[in-house]
N, C-alpha and C positions, 0 to 999 in steps of 0.2 A: 419195864425198866426205866430208869431215870435217863434223861438226856443231858449231854454236856455240850458246851460251846468251846471249841478250841480255836485260839487265835495265834497266828505266827507273829512273834514280836522281834525275832532276830533272824539274820540272814543264814542261809545254809552254805554260803561260800566258805571254803577252807574247813569244812566239816568232813568226817569220815563218810565213805560211801553208804554204809548201812544207815546212818542218820539221815542222809539225803533221801534214800529210798523209803524210810519210815515216814518222812514228811509227805512225800508223794503219795504213799499209801493212805495217809490220812486225808488226802485231797488238798493239801496246802502247797501253793506254788509261789505266792508273793507275801511280803511282809504286810501285815494288816488284814490279810484274808481271814475270814471266819467260816468255819464249818461246824455242823451240828451232827453229833453221833449219839447212838445209844451207849450207855455206860456198861458195856460188856467187858469181861476180863481181858479179852484180846485187845480191845481199843484202849483200855486203861494201861495195859502193858506197853503199848506203842507210845502213848502219851508220856509215860514214865521214862521211856528211853530218850525222848527229846525234850524233857521238861525244862531244860535251860534255854530252849528256843521258842517255847510256846507259853501261853497263859490259858488257864482252864477255868470255866465257871459253870455253875449249874444253869440249865435252861428251864 
């Protein structure tokens, strides 16, 4: 599978609880933090849910 790099670019403050938990599940805790994941359907769905808070690039 392809790898993707997910970077948090906006704060999770004042966001719904499900979006906060999705960021935590992706391993993102601070703005500017970068994590690398396999591009599985589950991960891509999580990224899609918080797409306004993160940026994604191919690794």
